[in-house]
C-alpha positions in Angstrom: 89.7 123.5 96.8 89.1 122.1 100.3 91.9 123.1 102.6 93.8 120.2 104.2 93.1 119.8 107.9 94.6 117.4 110.4 92.8 115.9 113.3 93.9 115.7 117.0 96.2 113.0 118.4 93.4 111.4 120.5 91.1 111.0 117.5 94.0 109.4 115.4 94.7 107.0 118.2 91.1 106.0 118.7 90.6 105.5 115.0 93.7 103.4 114.8 92.9 101.1 117.8 89.2 100.8 116.9 89.7 100.0 113.3 92.5 97.5 114.0 90.6 95.7 116.6 87.5 95.4 114.5 88.7 95.3 110.9 92.4 94.3 111.1 93.4 97.4 109.2 94.7 100.9 109.9 93.5 103.8 107.7 92.3 101.1 105.3 95.8 99.4 105.1 95.2 95.7 105.6 97.1 93.8 108.3 98.2 91.0 106.0 100.2 93.6 104.1 102.0 95.1 107.1 105.8 94.9 107.0 106.9 92.9 110.1 110.5 92.3 109.3 112.2 89.2 108.1 113.8 86.4 110.2 117.6 86.2 109.9 117.6 89.3 107.6 118.9 92.6 109.0 117.9 95.5 106.7 119.0 98.2 109.1 121.3 101.2 108.2 123.0 104.0 110.0 121.9 107.4 108.8 124.0 110.3 110.1 124.5 108.7 113.4 121.0 107.2 113.9 119.7 103.7 113.2 116.8 103.0 110.9 115.3 99.5 110.6 115.2 99.6 106.8 116.9 101.8 104.2 113.7 102.8 102.5 111.0 105.4 103.0 108.8 108.0 101.3 110.5 111.0 99.6 109.4 114.5 100.6 106.0 114.9 98.9 102.4 113.7 99.0 103.3 110.7 101.2 104.8 112.7 104.1 102.5 115.7 104.5 99.8 114.4 106.9 100.1 112.3 110.1 98.2 109.4 108.5 100.5 109.5 105.5 103.6 108.9 107.6 102.0 106.1 109.6 100.9 104.4 106.3 104.5 104.6 105.1 105.6 103.0 108.3 103.1 100.1 107.9 104.6 99.4 104.5 108.1 99.3 105.9 109.4 102.8 105.5 111.8 103.8 108.3 113.5 106.9 107.0 110.7 109.5 106.4 111.7 112.5 104.4 109.1 115.0 105.6 107.4 117.2 103.0 109.3 120.3 102.2 108.4 123.3 104.3 109.1 127.0 103.4 108.3 130.4 104.7 105.5 130.8 102.1 102.8 128.6 103.6 99.7 129.9 101.8 100.4 128.5 98.3 98.1 128.6 95.3 98.8 125.3 93.5 96.8 124.5 90.4 94.6 121.4 90.6 94.9 118.6 89.7 98.6 118.7 90.5 99.8 115.0 89.9 99.6 112.8 86.9 101.2 109.4 87.5 99.7 107.3 84.7 103.1 105.8 83.6 106.0 108.2 84.0 104.9 110.9 86.4 104.5 114.7 86.2 103.5 117.1 89.0 103.3 120.8 89.7 103.2 120.6 93.5 106.3 121.6 95.4 106.0 122.2 99.1 103.7 122.0 102.1 100.0 122.8 101.6 99.6 123.4 105.4 100.7 126.4 107.4 104.1 126.0 109.1 102.6 125.4 112.5 100.1 122.9 111.1 103.0 121.0 109.4 104.9 120.9 112.7 101.9 119.5 114.5 101.3 116.8 111.9 104.9 115.7 112.2 104.8 115.7 116.0 101.6 113.6 116.0 103.1 111.1 113.7 106.2 110.9 115.9 104.1 110.3 119.0 101.8 107.7 117.4 104.8 105.6 116.2 106.1 105.5 119.8 102.6 104.6 121.2 102.1 101.9 118.5 105.4 100.4 119.6 104.4 100.4 123.3 101.0 98.9 122.5 102.7 96.2 120.4 99.7 96.5 118.1 101.6 95.1 115.1 102.6 92.0 117.0 106.3 93.0 117.3 107.7 93.3 120.9 108.4 96.9 122.0 112.1 97.7 122.1 112.7 95.7 118.9 115.0 97.4 116.4 112.1 96.9 114.0 110.7 100.2 115.3 113.8 102.3 114.6 112.5 105.2 112.5 114.1 108.5 111.4 112.4 111.7 110.4 114.4 113.8 108.0 113.3 117.4 107.6 113.1 118.8 104.0 113.3 122.6 103.8 113.5 125.2 101.0 114.0 127.3 99.1 116.2 130.3 99.7 118.4 131.8 102.4 116.0 134.6 103.2 113.2 132.2 103.9 115.2 129.6 105.8 116.9 132.2 108.0 113.6 134.0 108.7 112.5 133.9 112.4 109.4 131.7 111.7 111.4 129.0 109.9 114.3 129.2 112.4 111.8 128.7 115.2 110.2 125.8 113.3 113.5 124.1 112.9 114.4 124.6 116.6 111.1 123.1 117.6 111.7 120.0 115.4 114.9 119.5 117.4 113.1 119.7 120.7 109.3 119.2 120.6 109.0 118.6 124.3 106.3 121.3 124.8 104.1 120.1 121.9 104.5 116.4 122.9 103.6 117.1 126.5 100.5 119.1 125.5 99.3 116.5 123.1 99.7 113.7 125.5 98.0 115.6 128.3 95.0 116.3 126.1 94.5 112.6 125.3 91.0 111.2 126.2 90.7 109.3 129.4 90.7 105.9 127.6 94.4 106.5 126.8 95.3 108.0 130.2 98.3 105.6 130.4 100.0 107.7 127.8 99.4 111.1 129.3 102.8 110.9 131.0 104.5 108.7 128.4 108.2 109.4 127.9 109.0 110.3 124.3 112.3 111.5 122.8 111.6 115.2 122.0 114.2 115.3 119.2 112.1 114.6 116.1 114.8 115.3 113.6 118.5 116.1 113.5 119.0 116.0 109.7 117.9 118.3 106.9 117.5 117.7 103.2 117.9 121.0 101.5 115.8 121.7 98.4 116.4 124.9 96.4 114.7 126.6 93.5 115.9 126.1 90.0 118.5 128.9 89.3 119.5 129.3 93.0 123.1 130.6 92.9 125.8 128.3 94.2 126.9 130.9 96.7 123.4 131.0 98.2 123.1 127.3 98.4 126.4 127.2 100.2 125.3 130.0 102.6 122.1 128.1 103.4 124.0 125.0 104.3 126.4 126.9 106.5 123.5 128.6 108.2 121.8 125.2 108.9 125.0 123.8 110.3 126.3 126.8 112.3 122.9 128.0 113.5 121.2 124.6 114.2 123.9 122.0 114.1 122.0 119.9 111.6 123.6 117.2 109.4 122.7 118.5 105.9 121.9 116.6 102.7 121.9 118.9 99.6 119.4 117.8 96.9 120.8 118.1 93.4 118.8 118.7 90.3 119.3 116.4 87.2 120.2 119.6 85.3 123.6 119.2 86.8 124.3 116.7 84.0 124.1 119.4 81.4 121.5 120.1 78.6 123.2 118.1 75.9 123.6 114.9 78.0 120.0 115.0 79.3 118.6 115.7 75.8 120.5 112.8 74.3 119.8 110.4 77.1 116.1 111.2 77.6 115.0 111.7 74.0 117.5 109.8 71.8 118.6 106.8 74.0 115.4 106.3 76.0 112.9 107.4 73.4 110.9 110.1 75.2 110.8 112.3 72.2 107.5 113.9 73.1 109.1 115.5 76.2 110.5 119.1 75.7 113.2 120.2 78.0 113.3 123.7 79.5 116.7 125.0 78.3 116.5 127.9 80.7 116.5 125.6 83.7 119.9 124.3 82.6 121.5 127.7 82.0 120.5 129.0 85.4 121.0 125.8 87.5 124.0 124.7 89.5 126.7 123.3 87.1 128.6 120.1 87.8 132.0 121.6 88.5 130.4 124.3 90.7 128.5 121.6 92.7 131.7 119.5 93.3 133.7 122.5 94.4 130.9 123.7 96.7 130.4 120.4 98.4 134.1 120.0 99.0 134.2 123.3 100.8 131.1 122.4 102.7 132.6 119.0 103.8 135.4 121.0 105.5 132.9 123.4 107.0 130.8 120.6 108.4 133.8 118.7 109.8 134.9 121.9 111.6 131.4 122.1 113.2 131.1 118.4 114.1 128.4 117.6 111.6 128.1 115.7 108.3 127.3 116.8 104.8 125.9 114.7 101.9 124.0 114.9 98.6 120.7 113.6 97.4 120.1 112.5 93.8 117.9 113.9 92.5 115.1 116.4 92.4 112.5 116.1 89.6 113.4 117.3 86.1 111.7 120.5 85.0 110.2 120.1 81.5 107.8 122.1 79.3 104.2 121.4 79.6 103.7 120.7 75.9 101.1 118.0 76.7 98.7 120.4 78.4 98.5 118.1 81.5 98.3 121.0 83.9 97.6 124.7 83.8 101.2 125.7 84.4 103.7 126.3 81.6 106.2 123.9 83.1 105.9 120.7 85.1 108.2 118.3 86.9 109.1 114.8 85.5 109.8 111.8 87.7 109.6 108.0 87.3 111.5 105.6 85.0 113.4 108.1 82.9 114.5 110.1 85.9 116.0 107.0 87.4 118.5 106.7 84.6 119.5 110.4 84.8 119.7 110.5 88.6 122.0 107.4 88.6 124.3 109.0 86.1 124.4 112.2 88.1 125.0 110.3 91.4 127.8 108.2 90.0 129.7 111.1 88.4 129.4 113.2 91.5 130.6 110.5 93.9 133.6 109.7 91.7 134.6 113.3 92.3 133.8 113.4 96.0 135.2 110.0 96.9 133.9 106.5 97.8 132.8 107.4 101.3 130.8 110.5 100.4 127.2 110.1 101.9 124.6 109.7 99.2 120.8 109.4 99.4 118.7 108.7 96.4 115.1 109.1 95.0 114.3 108.7 91.4 112.1 106.0 89.7 112.5 103.5 92.5 110.3 100.3 92.1 110.5 96.7 93.3 112.3 96.1 90.0 115.4 98.2 90.9 115.3 98.6 94.7 118.0 96.0 95.3 120.3 97.3 92.6 119.9 100.9 93.9 120.8 99.8 97.4 123.8 97.8 96.2 125.2 101.1 95.2 125.6 101.9 98.9 123.1 104.8 99.2 120.8 105.5 102.1 118.0 106.1 102.2 116.6 105.1 98.9 113.2 106.8 98.9 110.1 106.6 96.8 107.3 108.8 95.6 106.2 108.1 92.0 105.7 104.3 92.4 103.6 104.8 95.6 101.2 106.8 93.5 100.3 103.8 91.4 97.7 101.1 92.0 98.2 99.7 95.5 99.6 102.8 97.0 101.5 102.4 100.3 101.2 98.6 100.1 103.7 98.6 97.2 106.5 99.4 99.7 106.2 95.9 101.1 107.0 94.7 97.6 110.2 96.6 97.6 111.3 95.0 100.8 110.3 91.5 99.6 112.4 92.0 96.5 115.3 93.2 98.6 115.0 90.1 100.9 115.1 87.9 97.8 118.2 89.6 96.5 119.9 89.1 99.8 119.0 85.5 99.9 120.4 85.0 96.4 123.7 86.4 97.6 123.5 84.4 100.9 123.7 87.7 102.7 122.2 88.4 106.1 122.6 92.2 106.1 123.0 95.0 103.6 126.8 95.3 104.0 127.2 91.6 103.1 124.9 92.1 100.2 126.7 95.1 98.8 130.1 93.4 99.0 128.8 90.1 97.6 126.9 91.9 94.8 130.2 93.4 93.5 131.3 90.0 92.6 134.9 90.7 93.6 136.1 89.2 96.8 138.9 91.7 97.1 136.4 94.3 98.3 136.2 94.3 102.0 135.1 97.9 102.2 131.4 98.6 101.6 132.2 102.0 100.1 134.5 100.6 97.4 132.0 97.8 96.7 129.2 100.2 96.4 131.1 102.3 93.8 131.9 99.1 91.8 128.3 98.1 91.8 127.3 101.5 90.7 129.7 101.3 87.8 128.2 98.0 86.6 124.6 99.2 87.1 124.9 102.6 85.4 126.7 101.1 82.4 123.7 98.9 81.5 120.8 101.3 82.5 120.4 103.1 79.2 120.0 99.7 77.4 117.5 98.4 79.8 114.1 98.4 78.1 112.4 98.8 81.5 113.3 102.5 81.4 112.5 103.2 77.7 109.4 105.0 76.5 108.1 101.8 74.9 107.7 100.2 78.3 106.3 103.3 79.9 103.4 104.5 77.8 100.6 102.3 78.8 97.8 104.2 80.6 95.3 102.9 83.2 92.3 101.3 81.5 89.2 103.5 81.0 85.7 102.3 80.3 82.9 104.1 78.5 80.9 105.0 81.5 80.7 108.2 83.6 81.3 108.0 87.3 78.1 108.6 89.3 77.3 109.6 92.9 76.5 106.0 93.8 77.1 102.6 92.1 80.5 102.9 90.3 82.1 99.6 89.4 83.6 99.5 92.9 87.0 98.5 91.8 88.4 100.3 94.9 91.5 101.5 93.0 90.9 105.1 94.2 91.3 104.1 97.8 95.0 103.0 98.1 96.3 105.5 95.4 95.1 108.4 97.6 98.2 109.5 99.6 96.1 111.0 102.4 93.6 108.2 102.9 90.8 110.6 102.0 88.8 108.1 99.9 87.1 105.3 101.7 84.5 102.6 101.2 81.1 102.3 102.7 79.9 98.7 103.2 76.3 99.4 102.1 75.2 96.2 100.4 72.8 95.9 97.5 69.6 97.8 98.0 66.3 98.1 96.1 63.4 99.8 97.9 60.3 101.6 96.6 60.9 105.4 96.5 58.1 107.9 97.2 57.7 111.6 96.8 54.9 113.5 98.6 52.3 115.6 96.9 50.3 118.3 98.6 46.6 117.8 97.8 43.7 119.6 99.6 45.5 119.8 102.9 46.8 116.2 102.8 50.1 114.6 101.8 49.8 111.8 99.3 52.7 109.4 98.6 53.6 109.4 94.9 55.6 106.5 93.5 59.0 107.6 92.2 60.4 104.2 91.1 63.1 102.6 93.3 66.1 103.7 95.3 68.5 101.0 94.0 72.1 100.3 94.6 73.6 97.4 92.6 77.0 97.3 94.3 77.9 96.1 97.8 80.4 98.9 98.3 80.0 102.6 97.8 82.9 105.2 97.7 83.1 108.4 99.7 85.6 111.1 100.4 86.9 112.9 103.5 87.1 116.4 102.1 89.5 117.8 104.7 92.0 115.1 103.9 91.7 115.6 100.2 94.0 118.2 98.4 92.4 117.4 95.0 95.7 116.1 93.6 93.8 114.1 91.0 95.4 110.7 91.7 92.1 108.9 92.2 90.9 110.4 88.9 94.0 109.1 87.1 93.3 105.5 88.2 89.5 105.5 88.1 88.4 103.4 85.1 85.3 105.5 84.8 85.2 109.0 83.5 85.2 111.6 86.2 87.1 111.9 89.5 85.9 110.2 92.7 87.1 113.2 94.7 84.6 115.3 92.6 81.7 112.9 92.0 81.4 110.9 95.2 79.8 112.0 98.5 82.1 114.3 100.5 82.3 114.4 104.3 83.7 117.4 106.1 85.2 117.0 109.6 83.6 120.0 111.1 80.7 122.5 110.6 83.3 125.2 110.2 84.9 123.4 107.3 81.6 122.7 105.7 80.5 126.3 106.0 83.8 127.5 104.5 83.2 125.5 101.3 79.7 126.5 100.4 80.5 125.9 96.7 80.8 122.1 97.5 78.1 119.5 97.8 78.9 117.5 100.9 78.0 116.6 104.5 79.1 116.7 108.1 77.7 115.3 111.4 76.7 118.0 113.9 75.5 115.3 116.3 75.9 111.6 116.5 72.5 110.8 114.8 72.4 113.9 112.6 73.7 114.5 109.1 73.6 118.0 107.5 74.6 118.8 104.0 74.2 120.0 100.5 72.9 117.6 97.9 72.6 118.9 94.4 73.1 122.5 95.6 70.3 122.4 98.2 70.8 122.1 101.9 69.1 119.5 104.2 69.3 118.1 107.7 68.4 114.5 108.6 68.2 113.3 112.2 67.4 109.8 113.4 65.8 109.1 116.7 66.7 105.5 117.7 64.2 105.3 120.5 61.2 106.2 118.3 62.8 104.8 115.2 61.9 108.0 113.3 63.6 110.3 110.9 63.3 114.1 111.1 63.9 115.6 107.6 64.4 119.4 107.2 64.6 121.3 103.9 64.1 124.9 103.0 60.5 124.0 102.0 59.3 121.7 104.7 60.0 119.6 107.8 58.9 116.0 107.7 58.9 113.2 110.2 59.0 109.7 108.7 59.1 106.2 110.2 61.8 103.6 109.6 60.0 102.5 106.5 59.8 106.0 105.0 56.1 106.4 105.7 55.1 110.0 106.5 54.1 110.7 110.1 54.0 114.5 110.1 54.6 117.4 107.7 55.2 121.1 108.6 55.5 123.4 105.5 57.8 126.4 105.8 56.2 128.3 102.9 52.7 128.6 101.5 52.2 125.6 99.3 50.4 125.5 95.9 48.0 122.6 95.3 49.7 119.6 93.7 53.2 120.6 94.9 55.5 117.6 94.9 58.3 117.3 97.4 61.3 115.6 95.8 62.8 113.1 98.3 65.9 112.0 96.4 68.2 113.8 98.9 66.4 112.1 101.8 67.1 108.6 100.5 70.7 109.4 99.7 71.3 111.0 103.1 69.5 108.3 105.0 71.7 105.7 103.4 74.9 107.7 104.3 73.7 108.3 107.9 72.7 104.7 108.5 75.8 103.3 106.9 78.1 105.4 109.0 76.1 104.5 112.2 76.3 100.8 111.2 80.1 100.9 110.7 81.3 102.6 113.9 84.7 100.9 113.7 85.8 102.3 110.3 88.3 105.1 110.6 86.1 107.6 108.7 83.3 106.9 111.1 85.5 107.3 114.2 87.0 110.5 112.8 83.7 112.0 111.8 82.2 111.1 115.2 85.0 112.6 117.3 85.5 116.1 116.0 85.7 118.7 118.8 82.7 120.8 117.7 80.3 117.8 117.9 77.5 118.1 120.4 76.8 114.9 122.3 73.6 113.0 123.0 71.2 114.6 120.5 68.2 112.5 119.6 68.4 110.5 122.8 
């Protein structure tokens, strides 16, 4: 697996500005789908003492691991970002693929795939970029507008030993004051952004923590972790609850009998070892008092994913984690029961099966944030978030409400409610009572799979449906605007000291667009494979580009390329290594393989040949790799404003000015 690697702040900024100015998109996300707020509608919420412009955002997971993920979530309208869970073990071996979101979703990924320091730097870069985007007014909204109010919420796991360890303690402290990292990153910006080298940015990246613990973590340990986070760091803490808190019998009956997911097999052991409902209530009541004594707040999140047996052989692991539509029903039940015990004003956040269909109903229950993961893994990716906010806007307009508080009270249908907390509980009661009978959440409505055609994905010329681009959480898949091509293809035969061109048919591309992959942004989660109509995964079959020579060398088992110089592409094609360099002044290509060095003109006519080994008469030099790499090089050179081109042309180890 290629290891995830981020890029520096300056390269991100250059890629954003260049792409937006030339293509009206950012990381491939089109401008016409940016969230820009709604006139006369206030979607803002207070979250543990801070203001967020909307109550939605991505849940901790694949959409909050890398800098570009967080920015893409912002473009869709996310304003409370639950950062991907960090833990002391930061060199995980996770089986691949790790996500299957065909209808309901399963996964086997659980925390950060970056080192602790790398995760920290990704979050700092995202924080800085959001502030700079506001100052640039790139989205057309005046700086200083409440539109930009965004909150980062730390997600941390999984036991007291790890969370109290010096590396994690230091990490959490730096998230509360990232002044040193911010100043360093700004100082290292390229001269074209010198305005921002001394830019003033709030160094407190996060003041809240959502705690995620392993299945089977004892209640006393969960309590000790929360007390540590409050006493040691003064965080407001949200404790994520598992759906197992409902008990095995209730979950079995709801999931299998009522909703019809009879093919799912529960893991009884997870229920017997997990936090029980009464234990959870007693624990949170004690922690409420502890938090109050320390001047902080406590709350709960509903819910984590549901651990189930992997009886469908989706992944290599014995168990997997269920999310999506059926989890929504379970999580709502758990939330409602728990809040009835804790009281109307008890702070609740929520993430389970949220879509545009239920976003307004979920928010009417007075929860914040309502975050999303599974639905963002479906066709459209981050752009689906705009659909949630459009649906919410329509719901407010139906109730003639101008803000969420008015909406929640109006939705309750009872004018005696003047308190948003009481109205939220009443709405929850109404909503939960009808959920199990709503066919939207039943197996019959959630078994359709993405269409598949009888054709295997090839290196070039797939059907170019582009579904693999937005479903990638990391923006690692991208399109190359190549255009249709059909040119004569020649090999070269050694004959009596001469090189004779040998016709080899045509190099032909029938599609205008070709798909490629940024290997260092790809964690091989399998999402693009899930939604690709052809058989085979784009992240496996399509051309891969590495950001640096070091990354390319570290993954010698992969075919792929990198750019050691502006007009040079080096790489492995069908397990053999080649180098192609273009000289724009002479309009010539220098082609190097293990067998021979060639110089060709722009029309692929041979100018010079220098064999590296003794050649046998009639030896034929196969030029397939040359035509493929020439196409990739020329296309990247011809599309300098695309974010992959900017990124691949701005890496630190790139030499400058070659082939001048």
